[in-house]
N, C-alpha and C positions, 0 to 999 in steps of 0.2 A: 544379611542383616540380622543382628541379634536383638530383636525388639523386646523379647521377654527377659533379657538379662539385666541385672542391677536395677530391678524395679523397686521403687520406694512408695510408701504410703502417700496418698494425696487427699486433699479435702474434697468431699463429695457434696458439700452444702453450698448453696448460693442464696444471696439476698435478692431474689427476684419476685415479681408479682405474678409471674406465670410459671408453669412447670409442675412436676410431681411434688406434692407436699410430703415432707419427711414424716413417715408414720411412727413417730416417737412421741409418747405422752409422759409428762413429768408430773409427779405427785408433789404438791406443795407442802404436805405434812411430813412424809417420811423420806422424800427425795428419790424414791424408786422410779426407774424408767421402764415404761411398758411399751413394747413394740407390737403393734397389731395392725391388721389389714383395715379394720374399721374401729371407730371410737369405742373403747371398752366401757366407758361410762364411769368407771371407778378404778382405783388402784388395785392391781392384782395382788399386792403384798399386804397393805393395811386396810383396803376396802374403802378408802376415802374417795369421795366424789370431787374433791378439789384437785383436779388434774387439768393440764393444758397441753395442747399439741405444739410441737416445734414449729416456729413460724417460718423457718427457712425451707427452700425447695432443693430437690436433688440436682446435682450437676447435670447440665444439658446432655453431655456425652454419656453419663451414667444412665440417663433416661433412654437415650437412643439405643443403648446396648440391650434394653429390655424389649426391643421391637419383635424379635422372633417369638418371644414368649407371649407377648401381648396379642399377637395376630394369629398364632397357630394353635391356640387352645391349651397351652401349658398351664397347669401341671398334668392335665389329662392326656392320655395317649390317643390323640385324635389322628384321623387319616391325613389331615393337612400337615401335622407335625412329622409324621413318618415320611411323607413325600418330599417336603421342602426343607427338612432339617436333617443333615447339613446341606446347605446349598453348594453350588459348584464354584462360584466366583464372586468376589466382592470387589467393586470398582470404587476407588477413592483417590484423593490427592495426597501427595507426600506430606502436606502440612498437618494432617490430622491422623497420622498413623498411631501416635501415642494416645490421642484423645478418643478415638473411635475404635480402630482396629483392635488394639490391645485389650480394651475394656470389653469388647464383645467376646473376645477369646476367654477372658477371665470369667465372664458371666456364663458362657456356654459350658465351660469346663466345670464350673461350680454347680450349676443347676442340673445339667443333663449328663455331664461327664464325657462330652464329645465336642470337638471343635466345631464352630458354626459354619465354616467354609473350607474348601480345599485349596483354592487359589486366591491370591490378592493381586489385582491389576492396579498398579499405581501410576497415575498420570500427573502431568505438570499443571502449572497454574496459567490462567489467562492474564496477560498484562497488556498495557496500552502500547501504542506504537513506539514509545520511547523506552520500553522495558520496565516501566514502573508498575507497582501493584495498584489496582483500582482502590481509590480511597476517597472518602467524603471530603477530607481536608484539601486534597488536590483538585477535586472536582472533575476527575477524569473517568468517572463511572459511566457505563453504558447500560441502558435498560434493555434487556432482551426482548421485552414485549414491544418496544418501539421498533427494534430491528425487525422483528417478525412482521409487524404491521406494514413496514415499508418494503421488505425484501422477501418475506416468507420464512417459514420454519425450516424447510428443506435446504435452502442455500446456507442458512446459519449452521445447521448440523454438518453439512459437507465441509464448510470452511473450518470448523472446529476439529474435525476428524483428520483431514488431510493436511499435508505440508508441514509435518512436524515429526521428529523422532520420539518414540515412546518414552515417557517419563520426563521429557524436557518441557520447559515453559514455552508458551506460545504468545507471540505478539499479535494484537488485534489490528488488522489493516482493513480499511474500508475497500481498498482496491481488490483484495482477495474475495471479499464478499460480492463485489460486482462481478467478478469472474465466475463465481459459483451460480449467481443468478443467470448469467449468460449461458451457462451450461444447461440450466433448466429450460431455457428457451430453445437451446439446441435440441434437446431431447423431444420437446414438444413439437417443434417443426419437423423433425425426422419422423415422428409418429404420424403426424398429419400427412406427410408425403406418402407414407405406406398406406394409410387408410384411404387416401384419395385415389390410389391406383388399384385397390383391392376390388375384386368383382364378385358378385353373388354367384352361388353355385358351389358344387363340390370340387375339392381339389383333385387334380389328376393323380392316379395311382403311380404312374410312371413319369418321372421327371428327368429331363435332359439337363443335368447339372453341368455347368461350365467350370473352367478352372477358377474363375473368380468366385463362383458359388462355393466350390469345395474349399477354397482358401479361407473365406470368412467363416464357414462352418468349422473348420479346423481351428481357427483363431479363437472363436467363442468356446469351443470345446476345451482348449488348453487354458483359457481364462478361468473356466469353472474349476479346474484342478488347482490352479495357482491361488485363487481366492480362498478356496477351502483350506489349503495349507497355511495361508496367512492368518485366517481366522482361528485356526487351531492353536496358533502361537500367540494369539491376542494382539497381533500386529494389524490393528484395524485401519490405521492410516494408509499402510501399504496396500491393503486389500481394496479400499475405496479408490485409491489413486489408480490402480490397475484397471478397474472398471471404468473410471473417468476417462483414461487415455484410450481405452478400446472404443467407447461410444463416440467420443469426439473425433479421434483420428482415424481409426481403422474403419468403423462403420459409416460415419457421416461424411468425412472428407474423402474417403477412397471408394468404399463399396457402392454407396448410393450414386456417386458420380459414374462408376463403372457400368451400372445397370440401367442408367437413364436411356441410352440408345435402344436397349432391348424393350424397355417399358413403353417407349413412344412409338415403337414399331409393332402394330397389331398383328402383323404377319410373321413375326419372329417366332420360331418354334420353341425357343428357350424362354419365352416371356413368362410362362407359368412357373418355371423353375426359379426365375428371378423373384417373382412375387412370393412364392413359398419360402424361399431363403430369407428374404427381407423380413417376413413375419416371424419366422422361427428364431432368427438371431436376435431380433428386437425383444421378443418375449423373454428369452434367456437373459439378455442384458438387463432388462427391467427387474427380473427376479434377483439377479446378483447385486443390483444397486438398491433394492428395497430396504435392507437393514439400515442403510445410511440415509436414504431419502424416501421415507415411507409414503408420503402424501401424493406426490406427483406420480410415482411409480404405480400406486394403486389406481389412480385416475386413468392413466394411459393403458394399464393392463385391462381394465374393465371395458374400454372402448375398442381395443384391438382384437379381442377374442370373446367368445361366448361359452366356451366349454367349462370354465371354472368360475365359481362365485366370487372369489376374492384371491388376491395374490398372497395373502397372509397364510392361507392353508394350501397353496399350490405346492407341487413337488419342487424341491430345491434342485437346481441343475447339477448334474454329475457328469463325470468324464465318460464319454462313449468311444469305444475303440472304432466303431464304424464311421465316426466323424474325424478320424485321424488321417489327414491328407497332407503329409509332409512334402511330397513332391510338388503338389500344387502351391503350397506355401512358398517353395523356392522359386517357382515360376513367377508368381505375382510379385515377389520381392525384387526380382530382376526387372520387371516392368516398372515398378515404383522407383527403382534407382535411376532408370533411364528417364522417366518423367521428371524427376527432381532435377537432374542435370540439364534437361532441356529448358525447364522453367528458370533455372539460374542463368543460363545464357541469354534467354529472352529478357530477363530483368536487367542484366548488365548492359545490354544493348538498347534498353528502353523501348522494347517492342511491345506494342499494345496487345492485351490479351485477345482482342477481337481479330487480330491479324493472323491468318492461317498460312502456314508454309509447308512445303513438301519435305517430308522427313525420310531419310534413307537409313536403313539399318543394315550394316555390313558385318558379316561374321562368317568365318570358315567353319564354325561348329554347326553341324546340322541340327543338333538339339536346341541350340539357341535360336536358330532361324525358325524352328518349329514353334517355339514359345511365342515369338513376336508375330508370326503369321497366324497362330491360333488365337491370339489376343488382340488382333488388329482392330476389332470394332471399338473396344473401349480405350485401347492405347491411342487411337486416332483422336478420340474426344479429350482425353487427359492431356495429351501433348499439343493440343490446338493445331493439329495438322490438317492440311487440305487433302493430302494423300500420303500413304505410308507404303514404302517400297522396301522389301526385304530381299537381299541378294548376298552372294558369296564374295564378290569383289567390288572394286570401286569403279566399275565401268559405268559411264554415263554421268558421273559426278564431276562437276567443275572444280578447278584447282582453288578457286576462291571460296569454296564451301567451308562453313564453320563446323568444326568437329568437336565431339566430346567422347571420351573413352569410358566405357563401362565394362563390366566383367564379361570377357570373351566376345566383345562386340564393340563397334564404333558407330556413333550416331553422326550423320552429316545433315546439314541444312544449308541450302544455297544462300549465299550472302545477299544476292540481289533481291531475294524474296523477303529477307529479314529487314533490310535497310532500303529506304527510298533515298538514293544518292543525292538527288536534287534538293530534297528537303533537309537532308543531313548536312550538305554543304552550306545551305542557307542558315541552318542552325549554328554551325561552327563559325560562320562569318559573324553572326550576331554575337556569339559568345566571345569571339576575338575582339570585336569592337567594344563590347562591354568591359572586358578585362583591361583594354587600353585606357578607357576612360577612368576606370577605377585606379589604374596605376598613376595616371596624371594627377588625379585628385589626391592620391596619397602623397605624391611628391610635393604638391602645393601645401597640404596640411603640414608636412614635415618642415618645409621652409618657413612657414609661419611660426611654428613652434621654436625653431632655431633662432629666428629673429627676436622673438619675445624673450627667450633666455638671454641672448646677447644684450638686449636693451636693459633687462633687469640687472645684469652684471655691471653694465656701464653706469647705471644710476646708483648702484651700491658703492662703487669704488671711486666715483668722480666727486670732488669737493663742491659744495654748493656755493656759488658766487652771486652777488646782487647786481642786477642790471642798473644803468642810470635811471631808468624810469622808476624802478623799485626804490632807489635811494631818494629821488625827488619826492616820491609819495610818502616815504617815511619821514622826511624833514618837515613837510607840510603838516603831517599828522602831529608831530611834536609841537610845532608852532601853534597850531590850533588848540592843543591841549593846554599849553602854557597861557595863552591869551584868555582862555576860558577861566582858568584858575585865578588869574590876576583880576579879571573883571568881577569875579564872584567875591573876592576878598577886599577890593579897593573901596575907598570912601566915595561918597556921592553916587553910589550905584542907583540907577533909576529903574523903576518897574518897567517890564516889557510892554505893558499896555500904554505907557505914557512916554516911551523913549523912541517913538517913530519919528524920524526926521528925514529931510531931503538929503540927497547925495552930496550936494555942495556944502551944506551945513556940516556934514560929517567930515568932509575934507578939511574945512577951515578949522574945526575943532581939533582935528588930529594934528594940524600944523601948529596951532597954538600950544597944544600939549607937548609937542616935540620941542618947540622953542623953549618952553618953561623947563623941560627936562635938561636941555643942553645948558641953559643958564645956571641951573642948580648944580650941574656937574662942574661948570667952570668955577663957581664960588667955592665948591668943595675942594677943587684942586688948589685954588689960591690959598684957602685956609690951611690946607695941608702943607703948602710951601712955606707960609709964614711960621707955622708951628715947627717945622724942621729947622728954619733959620734961627728961631729963638732957642731951640734946644742946642744948636751949635754954639751960640754965644755964651750960653750958660756953662757949657762944658769948658770953654776957653777961660772963663773967669775963675772957675774952680782950679784949673791948672795953674794960673798966675798966682793965686793965693797961696798955694802950696809952695 
């Protein structure tokens, strides 16, 4: 990136009510500009007292570039200035490279003649779950103080650090924040488990470390080396993610479960070694997580040990060659692979976690048999086994046994111990009946849908015909309408309040009206006939005259 190429002048003044006031004083008489740290009182050219200071303030980023000089005693050669200037690294977002980074470089080179920092770590922006910038107009802003009040500062810090490539924008998901809070609970519960099993008294000088103890010590030893390498490259997210995975997976889900049988057995000769390993690994893990989650790690560190006053000044974990146990790592990795495969089979066959079965480990490799025999105590616990038998051949194992192949070995489990055949048959019968009912219901629903479609098609393409009843109803409706109109417009209409008569009177009146109508019709017909005859005679007379 060529940040310092093609730089142009920019306006350093702003019309704001806050900020650094521009130290420029204008003379109203001669127009001279006086630049001074304090009000000079008069013009340095003409001596006039009629001067006024510039009302604008310096650009915000111009002011921020003055930070090293304002805080470290410049222009005096102070010890703070010698120690902290230049600093090692500046952390900033890519959106203010020009506004802040470049202007700090300009100021440092101009005032001191040296760049203010050696490295610049550029990170992305935080966006909402839809990839939009936080904006007041959109109303998608998130108040960090509210998040801290509900979740805590450490989960928020961890979420912002992990799960993103350096320099890329990050989307804010509440689900990830929940996961980070759950991780804090995980660390807290693991620390409580260790403290509950710790006993007063001095730790033994000689410890009988098992393969599991050496494995976890080697893992945390390698972790310290990898985290240091990631931090040196400013890959903070990767470093935090490595510590996260180690604490959650390796330490909590595997090692603690491995050592539980030894902790619960007071007579176990390796119990002290397990307690010492639990404590040492946890302390180192807390130190490695401290830069990312300072509050909870400090609290747990102060409760789990008494040698150091604070985790902030404790020694940073470094790689130790005496904790390098690669052979033991390979052994435990083989055990973990076998346990994973056993759990997968049990899950596929719906075997309850509380149900324990006999596990057979068959391998012709003597070294592999030694690994499983030596780790039989915790392998039995992790695999939910009632008994673990390690042998070189398949002798004594039924043909119906369920098998899984791992590296240089085969794991067998009797099918009769995994599955209750009577209950399984009952379950399958119920499942068969349920599927049959569902199939019948689906057929019925399909038939109803087909009939509905057929009826709709029939109604669409069939012409609509009137039935006799519909025709009779329509005729009656027309007659009633016509009668109502005639009675409304005819002469001698009587008010409804005075027109109530008996049924016989109505009938006689109707008959008389009908007779009158018929008589009038006959007279009209006769008049029409006479008119027609007269017209004919007149036509004949005109013809004769011609």
